[in-house]
N, C-alpha and C positions, 0 to 999 in steps of 0.2 A: 879213892887216896882225896885228899882236899890239903890246900895253902897250908905249908905248916905256919905256925903263929911268929916262928922267924922274918918268912914271907910278908904273911898280915904286914910287924910291922915297918919292915922296909917300903911296902905299898902305902900307909899311911902316912911314914914322912915323906916320902917322895912324891905323893900328892897335894900334902897340903905345900913343901916347896914351891911346887909347878904354882898351886893357885897364890900363891905368896909375890910369883914374879906373875902374875894376872895370865894365865893359861888360859885358855878356851876348850871347852868341851872335855873335862880331865874325866876318863870313868875305868876303872881296873877290870881283869877278868880272870878267874880261878883255870888256868888250863894247865892244872895235876895231874887232870883226866884225862886230856887229848897227846900232852907234849912228858916225855922221859927229862926234856934237861934243862926245865924250867918250873915254876910253881905256878907264876902269875905273870900279866902283862898290862902296864902301867901306859894308857896314849892319853897325848894331853897333843895340843896344837895352839899356835900364834899367828897374828897376819904377816910376820915380815921376817927376814931371815937374821933381825939381829936381836928379838925379842925371841925368837925358837936359840937362839946362843945363851941371851938371858937367863932363861928357863930350865936348860941341860945345867950351863953354871951356877944354877941355885941349889939343884937336885944334887946335885955331885957333892957339894958343898959342908949343904945340909944334913947324908946321908951321911957324909965322912965327918963332922965336928958330932951330930947327934949319938952317932951308932958305932963309929968307928969303924965303915965297911967303905971302898972303894971300888967304882967298877973293873972285871978286868978284862973289860974292852969296849973303846968306846968310836964308833965310827959314822963318819958325816960330817965330822966336824967342817971340812975346809967351805962344801956348799952350805951348808946348815939349814937346808931344806929337808932334811930327815937324820936326826941324831937318834941312834940308838946307842942306850946304855946298858948295858951287862952286868947285872950283878951274880947271876949263878941261879940264886936262886930267884932273881928277878930280871923282867927285859922293863927297861926303860924303852919309849919313842915318843918324841917330840916330832912334831913333822909341822911346815908349812901349810896351811889352811889348805891352801892348792891342793899342796898331795892327800892332805887328812881324805878331802873330798874325794881325790881321782883311785884313791889305793883301798877305801873305804879296809881298813884292819874290822870295823866294828862286825863286818857280815860274814868274815872268817869267824869268828870266834864268837858270836850272837848264841850259839846253843851252850855256852861256857855261863858258867854261872857268874854275877858280878859282883864283886866285893864291896861292902862299907866301905864312904870315904869321910874324910870328915867333912861338914858342914862347907867350907870357904869352898873348897876344891866342887860338893854338889853344884854350888850355887854357881860354877862355870859351865852349867848345863846349854846350850844353846846362843851360848856371846859369840859362838864361831859366824852362827848366821845374822845374828844381830848385826854384828861387825860389816858381813861381808853387805846386807843390806844398806849398813847406814852410808859404806861407801860407794855404793852402787848413786846412793841417793845423790850425795854430793859429786862423784863423776857428771850425772845429769845435768845436776845446778851448774858448775864447770862449763860441760861442754853449751849448754844453753845461754851461761854467756855470752860465747864467742858467738852467736849468730848475729 
C-alpha cells in the first residue's frame, strides 16, 4: 500500500507552508506500509519555540485555506518544543532543533520511502546544522570577547 493522492497533496501543501515559515530540514515519509493509522509523516524543525509555533500556525492556516482541512488533534502547543498536527491521513511533527536531534525520528522511519517535496522544502535540508554551526561560532565569539 502506498500513500493516497490526497495524503500526498496534504504533505506537499504542508511542506510548502513549513518552508514558507523558514522551517529547517523538512522531510516526509510514506509510512502507509508499516502503520495503519496514517499514510505519511512530515518532519520539520526550527531553532526556537516561537518559530516552531509560527511554522505550525502556517501549516494549519495553509491546509485550511488551500484544502479545507483542519487537524483532528493538535498536541504540544504549550511548550512548543514538539508540536504534532494530526490530519488522520498525515501527521505533521514540528520540533525544536534540540528535540529533533535527541529523538531522531528519521532513524525510526529511514526504511520507509521518502516522499517528493516541493523545491522550497527540499532546499531546507541541512539548514539546522548550518544554524547550529553559526550559533556556536557566535557563542564562541561572544565568550572570547568576555575574557
